[in-house]
Biopython code that builds the backbone (N, CA, C, O; Angstrom):
import numpy as np
from Bio.PDB.StructureBuilder import StructureBuilder

atoms = [
    (1, "MET", "N", (93.249, 96.095, 184.914)),
    (1, "MET", "CA", (92.623, 95.916, 186.202)),
    (1, "MET", "C", (91.129, 96.259, 186.134)),
    (1, "MET", "O", (90.312, 95.644, 186.820)),
    (2, "LYS", "N", (90.792, 97.222, 185.322)),
    (2, "LYS", "CA", (89.388, 97.610, 185.218)),
    (2, "LYS", "C", (88.528, 96.458, 184.715)),
    (2, "LYS", "O", (87.374, 96.319, 185.121)),
    (3, "ALA", "N", (89.085, 95.631, 183.834)),
    (3, "ALA", "CA", (88.333, 94.494, 183.301)),
    (3, "ALA", "C", (87.897, 93.543, 184.410)),
    (3, "ALA", "O", (86.885, 92.855, 184.280)),
    (4, "TYR", "N", (88.658, 93.505, 185.494)),
    (4, "TYR", "CA", (88.350, 92.629, 186.621)),
    (4, "TYR", "C", (87.644, 93.382, 187.748)),
    (4, "TYR", "O", (87.309, 92.789, 188.774)),
    (5, "GLY", "N", (87.418, 94.673, 187.566)),
    (5, "GLY", "CA", (86.784, 95.474, 188.597)),
    (5, "GLY", "C", (87.670, 95.694, 189.807)),
    (5, "GLY", "O", (87.182, 95.789, 190.934)),
    (6, "LEU", "N", (88.975, 95.776, 189.576)),
    (6, "LEU", "CA", (89.940, 95.918, 190.665)),
    (6, "LEU", "C", (90.628, 97.269, 190.619)),
    (6, "LEU", "O", (90.600, 97.971, 189.608)),
    (7, "LYS", "N", (91.237, 97.611, 191.725)),
    (7, "LYS", "CA", (92.015, 98.845, 191.824)),
    (7, "LYS", "C", (93.490, 98.497, 191.941)),
    (7, "LYS", "O", (93.853, 97.334, 192.116)),
    (8, "GLY", "N", (94.325, 99.500, 191.846)),
    (8, "GLY", "CA", (95.766, 99.301, 191.878)),
    (8, "GLY", "C", (96.271, 98.577, 193.109)),
    (8, "GLY", "O", (97.256, 97.842, 193.035)),
    (9, "ALA", "N", (95.609, 98.774, 194.241)),
    (9, "ALA", "CA", (96.055, 98.130, 195.480)),
    (9, "ALA", "C", (96.009, 96.608, 195.383)),
    (9, "ALA", "O", (96.776, 95.918, 196.056)),
    (10, "HIS", "N", (95.126, 96.091, 194.560)),
    (10, "HIS", "CA", (95.017, 94.640, 194.406)),
    (10, "HIS", "C", (96.190, 94.060, 193.614)),
    (10, "HIS", "O", (96.504, 92.877, 193.742)),
    (11, "ALA", "N", (96.827, 94.882, 192.810)),
    (11, "ALA", "CA", (97.923, 94.417, 191.955)),
    (11, "ALA", "C", (99.065, 93.828, 192.771)),
    (11, "ALA", "O", (99.664, 92.830, 192.371)),
    (12, "THR", "N", (99.368, 94.432, 193.900)),
    (12, "THR", "CA", (100.449, 93.930, 194.753)),
    (12, "THR", "C", (100.168, 92.500, 195.178)),
    (12, "THR", "O", (101.047, 91.641, 195.106)),
    (13, "TYR", "N", (98.953, 92.246, 195.617)),
    (13, "TYR", "CA", (98.584, 90.906, 196.074)),
    (13, "TYR", "C", (98.631, 89.901, 194.927)),
    (13, "TYR", "O", (99.131, 88.788, 195.090)),
    (14, "LEU", "N", (98.110, 90.294, 193.773)),
    (14, "LEU", "CA", (98.115, 89.392, 192.620)),
    (14, "LEU", "C", (99.533, 89.036, 192.188)),
    (14, "LEU", "O", (99.827, 87.870, 191.926)),
    (15, "THR", "N", (100.405, 90.027, 192.114)),
    (15, "THR", "CA", (101.763, 89.751, 191.634)),
    (15, "THR", "C", (102.554, 88.906, 192.628)),
    (15, "THR", "O", (103.346, 88.056, 192.223)),
    (16, "ILE", "N", (102.349, 89.129, 193.913)),
    (16, "ILE", "CA", (103.054, 88.300, 194.900)),
    (16, "ILE", "C", (102.524, 86.876, 194.873)),
    (16, "ILE", "O", (103.310, 85.929, 194.891)),
    (17, "LEU", "N", (101.214, 86.705, 194.831)),
    (17, "LEU", "CA", (100.653, 85.353, 194.766)),
    (17, "LEU", "C", (101.082, 84.635, 193.492)),
    (17, "LEU", "O", (101.241, 83.414, 193.492)),
    (18, "TYR", "N", (101.268, 85.373, 192.420)),
    (18, "TYR", "CA", (101.718, 84.775, 191.158)),
    (18, "TYR", "C", (103.088, 84.110, 191.322)),
    (18, "TYR", "O", (103.368, 83.092, 190.689)),
    (19, "ARG", "N", (103.931, 84.685, 192.167)),
    (19, "ARG", "CA", (105.279, 84.140, 192.382)),
    (19, "ARG", "C", (105.269, 82.866, 193.220)),
    (19, "ARG", "O", (106.292, 82.190, 193.325)),
    (20, "TYR", "N", (104.135, 82.533, 193.811)),
    (20, "TYR", "CA", (104.019, 81.355, 194.677)),
    (20, "TYR", "C", (102.866, 80.467, 194.191)),
    (20, "TYR", "O", (101.794, 80.462, 194.795)),
    (21, "PRO", "N", (103.082, 79.722, 193.109)),
    (21, "PRO", "CA", (101.994, 78.928, 192.527)),
    (21, "PRO", "C", (101.424, 77.869, 193.474)),
    (21, "PRO", "O", (100.271, 77.466, 193.321)),
    (22, "ALA", "N", (102.209, 77.418, 194.439)),
    (22, "ALA", "CA", (101.711, 76.434, 195.408)),
    (22, "ALA", "C", (100.950, 77.109, 196.541)),
    (22, "ALA", "O", (100.387, 76.432, 197.402)),
    (23, "GLY", "N", (100.931, 78.438, 196.545)),
    (23, "GLY", "CA", (100.218, 79.203, 197.557)),
    (23, "GLY", "C", (101.095, 79.577, 198.735)),
    (23, "GLY", "O", (102.156, 78.990, 198.952)),
    (24, "ILE", "N", (100.639, 80.555, 199.487)),
    (24, "ILE", "CA", (101.313, 80.987, 200.711)),
    (24, "ILE", "C", (100.243, 81.307, 201.749)),
    (24, "ILE", "O", (99.076, 81.502, 201.413)),
    (25, "THR", "N", (100.649, 81.357, 202.998)),
    (25, "THR", "CA", (99.704, 81.667, 204.065)),
    (25, "THR", "C", (99.464, 83.175, 204.128)),
    (25, "THR", "O", (100.233, 83.963, 203.575)),
    (26, "VAL", "N", (98.402, 83.556, 204.800)),
    (26, "VAL", "CA", (98.095, 84.983, 204.947)),
    (26, "VAL", "C", (99.217, 85.717, 205.686)),
    (26, "VAL", "O", (99.604, 86.802, 205.252)),
    (27, "PRO", "N", (99.762, 85.168, 206.792)),
    (27, "PRO", "CA", (100.876, 85.872, 207.441)),
    (27, "PRO", "C", (102.089, 86.068, 206.519)),
    (27, "PRO", "O", (102.742, 87.111, 206.561)),
    (28, "GLU", "N", (102.382, 85.066, 205.692)),
    (28, "GLU", "CA", (103.489, 85.215, 204.735)),
    (28, "GLU", "C", (103.170, 86.304, 203.720)),
    (28, "GLU", "O", (104.031, 87.114, 203.373)),
    (29, "LEU", "N", (101.937, 86.319, 203.250)),
    (29, "LEU", "CA", (101.513, 87.331, 202.285)),
    (29, "LEU", "C", (101.604, 88.730, 202.891)),
    (29, "LEU", "O", (102.047, 89.670, 202.231)),
    (30, "CYS", "N", (101.186, 88.862, 204.143)),
    (30, "CYS", "CA", (101.273, 90.157, 204.840)),
    (30, "CYS", "C", (102.714, 90.641, 204.898)),
    (30, "CYS", "O", (103.004, 91.813, 204.658)),
    (31, "GLU", "N", (103.599, 89.725, 205.219)),
    (31, "GLU", "CA", (105.017, 90.086, 205.319)),
    (31, "GLU", "C", (105.564, 90.543, 203.972)),
    (31, "GLU", "O", (106.305, 91.524, 203.899)),
    (32, "LEU", "N", (105.205, 89.842, 202.919)),
    (32, "LEU", "CA", (105.706, 90.179, 201.589)),
    (32, "LEU", "C", (105.084, 91.468, 201.038)),
    (32, "LEU", "O", (105.739, 92.217, 200.313)),
    (33, "CYS", "N", (103.827, 91.718, 201.384)),
    (33, "CYS", "CA", (103.131, 92.927, 200.918)),
    (33, "CYS", "C", (103.392, 94.133, 201.812)),
    (33, "CYS", "O", (103.062, 95.265, 201.458)),
    (34, "LEU", "N", (103.983, 93.879, 202.968)),
    (34, "LEU", "CA", (104.189, 94.925, 203.974)),
    (34, "LEU", "C", (102.859, 95.539, 204.407)),
    (34, "LEU", "O", (102.738, 96.755, 204.555)),
    (35, "LYS", "N", (101.869, 94.677, 204.606)),
    (35, "LYS", "CA", (100.530, 95.098, 205.030)),
    (35, "LYS", "C", (100.139, 94.334, 206.286)),
    (35, "LYS", "O", (100.694, 93.276, 206.581)),
    (36, "ASP", "N", (99.174, 94.886, 207.024)),
    (36, "ASP", "CA", (98.708, 94.170, 208.207)),
    (36, "ASP", "C", (97.623, 93.160, 207.821)),
    (36, "ASP", "O", (97.110, 93.170, 206.702)),
    (37, "LYS", "N", (97.292, 92.295, 208.774)),
    (37, "LYS", "CA", (96.362, 91.208, 208.494)),
    (37, "LYS", "C", (94.972, 91.717, 208.110)),
    (37, "LYS", "O", (94.305, 91.111, 207.271)),
    (38, "SER", "N", (94.532, 92.810, 208.709)),
    (38, "SER", "CA", (93.195, 93.317, 208.379)),
    (38, "SER", "C", (93.131, 93.806, 206.935)),
    (38, "SER", "O", (92.136, 93.577, 206.247)),
    (39, "ASP", "N", (94.180, 94.476, 206.474)),
    (39, "ASP", "CA", (94.227, 94.930, 205.082)),
    (39, "ASP", "C", (94.259, 93.730, 204.141)),
    (39, "ASP", "O", (93.532, 93.692, 203.148)),
    (40, "ALA", "N", (95.101, 92.756, 204.455)),
    (40, "ALA", "CA", (95.205, 91.560, 203.615)),
    (40, "ALA", "C", (93.876, 90.814, 203.573)),
    (40, "ALA", "O", (93.459, 90.352, 202.511)),
    (41, "SER", "N", (93.216, 90.694, 204.704)),
    (41, "SER", "CA", (91.927, 89.995, 204.749)),
    (41, "SER", "C", (90.890, 90.692, 203.881)),
    (41, "SER", "O", (90.133, 90.037, 203.165)),
    (42, "ARG", "N", (90.855, 92.018, 203.941)),
    (42, "ARG", "CA", (89.927, 92.789, 203.104)),
    (42, "ARG", "C", (90.210, 92.563, 201.628)),
    (42, "ARG", "O", (89.301, 92.284, 200.847)),
    (43, "MET", "N", (91.477, 92.683, 201.252)),
    (43, "MET", "CA", (91.859, 92.524, 199.843)),
    (43, "MET", "C", (91.578, 91.108, 199.352)),
    (43, "MET", "O", (91.064, 90.917, 198.250)),
    (44, "LEU", "N", (91.916, 90.122, 200.170)),
    (44, "LEU", "CA", (91.691, 88.733, 199.773)),
    (44, "LEU", "C", (90.204, 88.420, 199.651)),
    (44, "LEU", "O", (89.807, 87.644, 198.782)),
    (45, "ALA", "N", (89.384, 89.009, 200.501)),
    (45, "ALA", "CA", (87.936, 88.798, 200.406)),
    (45, "ALA", "C", (87.408, 89.311, 199.064)),
    (45, "ALA", "O", (86.570, 88.664, 198.435)),
    (46, "ILE", "N", (87.897, 90.464, 198.634)),
    (46, "ILE", "CA", (87.484, 91.023, 197.342)),
    (46, "ILE", "C", (87.965, 90.130, 196.204)),
    (46, "ILE", "O", (87.206, 89.821, 195.284)),
    (47, "LEU", "N", (89.227, 89.717, 196.270)),
    (47, "LEU", "CA", (89.785, 88.865, 195.216)),
    (47, "LEU", "C", (89.079, 87.513, 195.168)),
    (47, "LEU", "O", (88.859, 86.965, 194.087)),
    (48, "GLU", "N", (88.725, 86.977, 196.326)),
    (48, "GLU", "CA", (88.017, 85.695, 196.370)),
    (48, "GLU", "C", (86.598, 85.846, 195.812)),
    (48, "GLU", "O", (86.120, 84.979, 195.081)),
    (49, "GLU", "N", (85.940, 86.934, 196.153)),
    (49, "GLU", "CA", (84.591, 87.206, 195.648)),
    (49, "GLU", "C", (84.579, 87.290, 194.126)),
    (49, "GLU", "O", (83.608, 86.891, 193.483)),
    (50, "LYS", "N", (85.650, 87.807, 193.558)),
    (50, "LYS", "CA", (85.758, 87.946, 192.103)),
    (50, "LYS", "C", (86.300, 86.685, 191.436)),
    (50, "LYS", "O", (86.470, 86.649, 190.218)),
    (51, "GLY", "N", (86.573, 85.646, 192.237)),
    (51, "GLY", "CA", (87.029, 84.374, 191.686)),
    (51, "GLY", "C", (88.492, 84.361, 191.284)),
    (51, "GLY", "O", (88.898, 83.537, 190.464)),
    (52, "LEU", "N", (89.294, 85.259, 191.847)),
    (52, "LEU", "CA", (90.701, 85.356, 191.465)),
    (52, "LEU", "C", (91.634, 84.606, 192.414)),
    (52, "LEU", "O", (92.752, 84.257, 192.034)),
    (53, "VAL", "N", (91.186, 84.356, 193.636)),
    (53, "VAL", "CA", (91.975, 83.565, 194.589)),
    (53, "VAL", "C", (91.069, 82.544, 195.259)),
    (53, "VAL", "O", (89.845, 82.675, 195.258)),
    (54, "ARG", "N", (91.699, 81.523, 195.830)),
    (54, "ARG", "CA", (90.965, 80.548, 196.635)),
    (54, "ARG", "C", (91.832, 80.168, 197.817)),
    (54, "ARG", "O", (93.058, 80.268, 197.767)),
    (55, "LYS", "N", (91.187, 79.734, 198.869)),
    (55, "LYS", "CA", (91.896, 79.314, 200.072)),
    (55, "LYS", "C", (91.811, 77.804, 200.183)),
    (55, "LYS", "O", (90.771, 77.207, 199.905)),
    (56, "GLU", "N", (92.904, 77.195, 200.588)),
    (56, "GLU", "CA", (92.951, 75.750, 200.785)),
    (56, "GLU", "C", (93.329, 75.444, 202.218)),
    (56, "GLU", "O", (94.159, 76.133, 202.812)),
    (57, "GLY", "N", (92.728, 74.426, 202.764)),
    (57, "GLY", "CA", (93.143, 73.962, 204.078)),
    (57, "GLY", "C", (92.531, 74.695, 205.246)),
    (57, "GLY", "O", (93.019, 74.560, 206.368)),
    (58, "GLY", "N", (91.477, 75.469, 205.028)),
    (58, "GLY", "CA", (90.823, 76.151, 206.138)),
    (58, "GLY", "C", (91.685, 77.223, 206.767)),
    (58, "GLY", "O", (92.571, 77.787, 206.125)),
    (59, "TYR", "N", (91.413, 77.497, 208.036)),
    (59, "TYR", "CA", (92.139, 78.546, 208.751)),
    (59, "TYR", "C", (93.632, 78.223, 208.784)),
    (59, "TYR", "O", (94.024, 77.116, 209.155)),
    (60, "GLY", "N", (94.447, 79.174, 208.403)),
    (60, "GLY", "CA", (95.896, 78.972, 208.392)),
    (60, "GLY", "C", (96.406, 78.274, 207.149)),
    (60, "GLY", "O", (97.603, 78.017, 207.025)),
    (61, "GLY", "N", (95.502, 77.963, 206.221)),
    (61, "GLY", "CA", (95.896, 77.290, 204.990)),
    (61, "GLY", "C", (96.460, 78.258, 203.965)),
    (61, "GLY", "O", (96.636, 79.447, 204.231)),
    (62, "ALA", "N", (96.731, 77.727, 202.808)),
    (62, "ALA", "CA", (97.352, 78.507, 201.743)),
    (62, "ALA", "C", (96.314, 79.289, 200.944)),
    (62, "ALA", "O", (95.160, 78.881, 200.818)),
    (63, "VAL", "N", (96.757, 80.413, 200.415)),
    (63, "VAL", "CA", (95.973, 81.219, 199.481)),
    (63, "VAL", "C", (96.635, 81.055, 198.123)),
    (63, "VAL", "O", (97.847, 81.224, 197.993)),
    (64, "LEU", "N", (95.837, 80.725, 197.107)),
    (64, "LEU", "CA", (96.362, 80.499, 195.759)),
    (64, "LEU", "C", (95.565, 81.294, 194.736)),
    (64, "LEU", "O", (94.404, 81.637, 194.962)),
    (65, "LEU", "N", (96.198, 81.577, 193.620)),
    (65, "LEU", "CA", (95.489, 82.189, 192.498)),
    (65, "LEU", "C", (94.686, 81.122, 191.766)),
    (65, "LEU", "O", (95.127, 79.979, 191.642)),
    (66, "THR", "N", (93.520, 81.493, 191.288)),
    (66, "THR", "CA", (92.759, 80.636, 190.386)),
    (66, "THR", "C", (93.301, 80.873, 188.969)),
    (66, "THR", "O", (94.210, 81.679, 188.772)),
    (67, "GLU", "N", (92.743, 80.171, 188.002)),
    (67, "GLU", "CA", (93.150, 80.412, 186.607)),
    (67, "GLU", "C", (92.878, 81.863, 186.220)),
    (67, "GLU", "O", (93.708, 82.506, 185.576)),
    (68, "ALA", "N", (91.719, 82.372, 186.614)),
    (68, "ALA", "CA", (91.390, 83.773, 186.317)),
    (68, "ALA", "C", (92.350, 84.713, 187.041)),
    (68, "ALA", "O", (92.725, 85.756, 186.506)),
    (69, "GLY", "N", (92.741, 84.347, 188.243)),
    (69, "GLY", "CA", (93.696, 85.148, 189.009)),
    (69, "GLY", "C", (95.058, 85.182, 188.356)),
    (69, "GLY", "O", (95.720, 86.220, 188.331)),
    (70, "ARG", "N", (95.482, 84.035, 187.821)),
    (70, "ARG", "CA", (96.770, 83.996, 187.111)),
    (70, "ARG", "C", (96.720, 84.887, 185.875)),
    (70, "ARG", "O", (97.677, 85.601, 185.576)),
    (71, "ALA", "N", (95.600, 84.841, 185.163)),
    (71, "ALA", "CA", (95.450, 85.691, 183.972)),
    (71, "ALA", "C", (95.504, 87.172, 184.356)),
    (71, "ALA", "O", (96.132, 87.974, 183.663)),
    (72, "ALA", "N", (94.852, 87.526, 185.450)),
    (72, "ALA", "CA", (94.878, 88.920, 185.914)),
    (72, "ALA", "C", (96.284, 89.323, 186.334)),
    (72, "ALA", "O", (96.729, 90.431, 186.035)),
    (73, "ALA", "N", (96.987, 88.427, 187.027)),
    (73, "ALA", "CA", (98.357, 88.720, 187.469)),
    (73, "ALA", "C", (99.290, 88.899, 186.278)),
    (73, "ALA", "O", (100.154, 89.776, 186.293)),
    (74, "ILE", "N", (99.126, 88.087, 185.264)),
    (74, "ILE", "CA", (99.949, 88.215, 184.053)),
    (74, "ILE", "C", (99.690, 89.567, 183.401)),
    (74, "ILE", "O", (100.621, 90.240, 182.959)),
    (75, "GLN", "N", (98.435, 89.955, 183.346)),
    (75, "GLN", "CA", (98.088, 91.258, 182.767)),
    (75, "GLN", "C", (98.727, 92.395, 183.566)),
    (75, "GLN", "O", (99.242, 93.350, 182.984)),
    (76, "VAL", "N", (98.694, 92.296, 184.878)),
    (76, "VAL", "CA", (99.310, 93.311, 185.741)),
    (76, "VAL", "C", (100.811, 93.364, 185.495)),
    (76, "VAL", "O", (101.384, 94.446, 185.368)),
    (77, "ARG", "N", (101.448, 92.204, 185.427)),
    (77, "ARG", "CA", (102.899, 92.144, 185.229)),
    (77, "ARG", "C", (103.300, 92.723, 183.872)),
    (77, "ARG", "O", (104.350, 93.355, 183.761)),
    (78, "GLN", "N", (102.487, 92.519, 182.849)),
    (78, "GLN", "CA", (102.802, 93.045, 181.521)),
    (78, "GLN", "C", (102.694, 94.564, 181.478)),
    (78, "GLN", "O", (103.390, 95.216, 180.700)),
    (79, "ARG", "N", (101.830, 95.122, 182.305)),
    (79, "ARG", "CA", (101.662, 96.578, 182.335)),
    (79, "ARG", "C", (102.764, 97.260, 183.122)),
    (79, "ARG", "O", (103.033, 98.445, 182.922)),
    (80, "ALA", "N", (103.405, 96.516, 184.017)),
    (80, "ALA", "CA", (104.440, 97.110, 184.885)),
    (80, "ALA", "C", (105.707, 97.411, 184.123)),
    (80, "ALA", "O", (106.671, 97.911, 184.702)),
]
sb = StructureBuilder()
sb.init_structure("model")
sb.init_model(0)
sb.init_chain("A")
sb.init_seg("    ")
for serial, (resi, resn, name, xyz) in enumerate(atoms, 1):
    if name == "N":
        sb.init_residue(resn, " ", resi, " ")
    sb.init_atom(name, np.array(xyz, "f"), 0.0, 1.0, " ", f" {name:<3s}", serial, name[0])
structure = sb.get_structure()
């Protein structure tokens, strides 16, 4: 995680998004992470800034991992 400048809290989001290669909506992600929308929005903004996730379809669209995000998620999963 340090290689990507991330903290442990980001690992939950990466691993859940990894399980949904076609992407999921923010409300679905919140439900799966057991987090509220404000926490998810903060985390996703950081992950997007680092090029690990992207949003498709505008407001209410899907959130997906980028190639770099998939690599980070694989690294997280291997450490678990």
